[in-house]
N, C-alpha and C positions, 0 to 999 in steps of 0.2 A: 504494499499499501503506499510505500515511499517514493519519492522522486516527483519530479515536475509533471510527469504525464501518467500517473498512476490512477486507476490501475488498468488504463487502456494499453499503455506500451508493454507492461509486462505480461498481460493476458496475450497479446498478439504476438509478441516475441516468443513466448511459450508456444504456441501452436506452431509458429514456424521451425522452432528447434525440433518438435515432435516430427515433422514431415521431414527435416534434415537428419535427424539420427534416430534412426528406428531402434536402438538398442538402449533407450533412456525412458524412464518415467518421470512425471513432473508433479510436484505438489504446490499448488497455488495457495500461499498464506495470506488471508486477509478477510475482509467482508464479503462473505458468500453471495448476500443479494447484489451487491456491486460487481462482483466478478461475472455473475450469471448474466447482469445487464449487458457486460462486454461481449458476451457468446451472442446474445441477442443482436447487438449492433453489428456485429461481423457476419451475421446469418450463418452460424456454424452450431453444431451441437458440441456437447462437452465432449472432448476426446477420450478414446477408451484409456490411453495410458496417461491421463490427467486427472488428479483429484483435488478437491478443495478442503483446506484446512481452516475452519473459521477462527478469526480473530477480530475480536470487537473494538480494539483500540488501535491508533496510529501515532507513531512518534513524529511531530511536527518539526520543521526546520528551525522553529525558536526555542525548542526544548533543549534544557542541558542534558547532555549525553548521559551520565551515570544516573542523575535523577530519573531520567525517563526510563531507563531500563529498570530501575527499582520501583517507581511508581506504577508504570503501565506494563504490568505483568501480562495483560492479554493483548499487548501490541503485536502487529504482525511479525516485526523484527525479532522480538522475544520468543514468540511461539516457533518461528521459524529455526532459531538457534537451538530451542529445546528439542526439536525435531531431529537435528543433527547430532546433538549430545547424547540423545536417546538411542541412536542408531536407526532411527526411522527414515534417515536420508544419508546421502553419501557426501553431498555437497550443497553448499548454499549460495545462491545469487541475489544481491539486493541492490537497488539503486536508490535508496533512502539515505536517511542522516548517516553521515560518515562516522561521526562521534560515537553514536549510539550503535552503530554496526559493529565498531571497533570495541567499545566498552561491553556489549553483549557477548562477543565472542571471547573476550578476556575473562570474564566473569565466569561464564557458564561452560565454556570449553577448556578454559586453562591454556597454557602454554605448552609445546612439546617439551618432552626431557631434554634438559640441557639448555633450552632457550630461555634467555630472561625476558625479552621484548620482542612481540610480533612486529612485522615491518609490512607496510604496504609497497607491492612492486608493481610499476607501471612500464608498459611497452611503449618505446618512442622510436620514430623513424629517424634513419640517417640517409645520406646520399645513396648508400649502396645496401644497406643493411637496416637491422633494428637492434636497438639495446634496451636492456632493462634498468630503470632506475630505481633503487631502493634504500631509504625509506621515502615514500611519496607523501607523507602526512599522519601516519600513525602515531608518531611520538614528537612532541614539540622538542623535548631535551633528550638527549642521548649521552651514553659514555662509551669510552673506546671499545668494551666488550660487546655492547650491542652493535656497533658498525661491524665488529668482526662477525658475530652471527648474521648481519645483513649481508657480508660478502659470501659467506658460506651458503646461506639459503638462496641467495641470487645465483650463485654458480651452479646449485643443483637444479634450479627451475629453469635456467637457460640451457642447461644440458639436457634434462629430462623432456621438457615440454617444447622448447625452442629449437631443440636439434643441435646446438653447439657442441661439438666434440670436447673441446678444452677450453672453456669460456675463459675470455681474458676479463679481469676484475680491475677496475680502476677505482681510486678513492678522489672524491670531489674536494679540490683545494684551490688556493690561489697561486700556486706554483707547481712546477714539476719536481723540484727537490723535496727530499724527505724532510728537509728543516722547515720547509715552507708551511703556512698554515696557522691555525690557533692550537691551543693545548690539546683539543679534542682530536683533530685530524693528525697531529704529530704522533700522538699516542696510539691513534688507530693504525696508523702507517706501520708502527712496529708490530702490532697485533697481527694485522693481515699479513705482513711478510713472512711471518712464523706459520702461518697456516698452510694447509695442504691443497691450496687452490692456484690457479693461475693468475698470481697477483702481479699487475704490470707497474704498480706505482701510482702516483697522482695524476688526475686529470684536471684541465682547466676548463672554464666556460667556454671558450673558443675551440676546445676539442670535442665538444658533445657530439656534434653533428658530422664531424669529417675525420675523427680519429677512429681507429679499428679497436673497439672497446665493446665487449659484449654485456657487462653489468658494471653500473656507476653506483658506488655506495655514498651515502650522505645522511645525515641526521633529517628528521622529518620536517623540521622548519625550512631548511634549505631546499630539500627535495620538493616539497609542496610549492615553493615559489618558482622554483625552476619548471615544474609541470604546468602551473597556471600561466606564467609569463610565455612559455612557449606555445601553449594552445591559443593564448590571446593574440600573441604576434602573428601566428599563422592564419588565423582568422582576418586580422588586420590587413595582412600583405594581399590576401585575396580580395578584400574590399577596395584597397587602393588600386590595384591592378584592374577590377573592374570597372572603377570609375575612370581611369586614365584611358582604357580601352575604347571607352564608349564617347570620347570627346569629339572624335571626326570619323569620317567613312573610312579613311584609309586604315587608321588603328582598328576600327571594327572589322574590316575585312582581314587583317593580319591576326585579328583574334580567332575569328571564324577559320581560318586556315590552320591554326595552332591549337584549336580547342581539345584535339586529343591529348596533347600534351599536358595542358591544364589540368584536364580531367585525371591525368594519370598522377600528377603532383597532389591533387585534390584528395584522391584515393589514399595516397601515402600519408597525409596529414589529417585524414578524417579518423576521429576516435571510434566512430562506429564500427570501423573494420577490426579493431583490436578487443572489442567487446568490454572486458572488465579487468580489474586490478585485483590479483591474488593478495590475500592478508596471510603473508607467510609467517609461520612460527606457532600458530594456533593450532590445537588438536581437533582439526577438522579443515575440510577445504571449504574456504570462505573467498567468494568473488564479489568485489565492489564494482558495480557500474555507475556509471556517470549519472548525475541527478537528471539531466536532460535526455537520457537513453531514448532512443526511438525503438520499435520493434526490431529492427536489424540489430542494434546494439545489444539489445537484451538475447537476442537469439545467439550473437557472437560471445556474450558472457557465458551462456549456458555451455557453448562448446568449449570454452577454456575451462570450465569447471569439469566438464567431461574429460578433457585431456588429463588435468591434474590428477583426477580419480584413477584414470587407467595407467597413467605412467607412474603411480605410487610415489607422487612428490613428497610425502610426509615421511615415509619410512625411510627415505633417502637422505631427508634433511637429519632425522635422528640418528642415523649410522654415522654421517660425516662429521656432525658436531661431537659425538661421542669418540670417534677416532681422534679427533684434535684434542679432546680434554685428556684423553690416555695417553698421547704423545706417541701412538703408534705410527709406523711407516708404511708406505705402499697403498695403492689404491683399493678401494672397497669394491668386492665383486659386484658387477653390475647384474640385476635380474633381467631376464630376457622378457 
């Protein structure tokens, strides 16, 4: 029931996902009457692989995160996390209140063994590929050990879900040298250097979209600023181009000739294509979709959740953090 277009987008996106993936079942958690109204609007019957779990309350965007989880026990996000915690679901997708999403997951699911703080990971495009940014907003304050765990978890996700064989992990800082940055990044650099991941050192702001890096580690404050600034800039650039290309006929003709190139770039920068952001480190697969998610974005968020379950992301995270803590050497055997 959360998000700018709820319950319309979640319902439509769920139906699209069922058509796309024949091996999944979906539980829609929320106001049953309103959900059924959406079926009527779409002129469809309730699909066989879809059930409704009624929840009478909704966490509004103005609600304080932890208070909402504690007071609104029958909210859609709380009930959805309960289903995950009880084993009635394998993964959770939400486009609602990010703070409540993170708080409910931390309180009801707890973190994975060895993990101190969960982190939100988000996929971002570069000229030639994609990279994973973690943490994108789950924690405003972090310590070096948290950033170490973000690096390990991001490396696992990049390898298991994104298909990178030996993910390159970089630390967000203000210079490439190990001595650059604040106390947090300098200490995190030392921690990440000792981890059994492919740590390539610091990356700077101008490296993000043109350097060969698969995972970028930062605290949630910095990560959220990077994420929202990048999304806003991408939208602004397309608006500027649209305005300039319409100023005269010559430009309009040139734009018409190059429209496929513009569409290709638009697809690469469109958050709908990447679905949702995994909250890595909690004891369950939790995917956070954008608040303004369209049905397509919800469908892709469900795809991301399915991939995280089938690739056993959480067991791999537990194994690799345990390996780091024990100081053992060598690679952990990969499950086929």
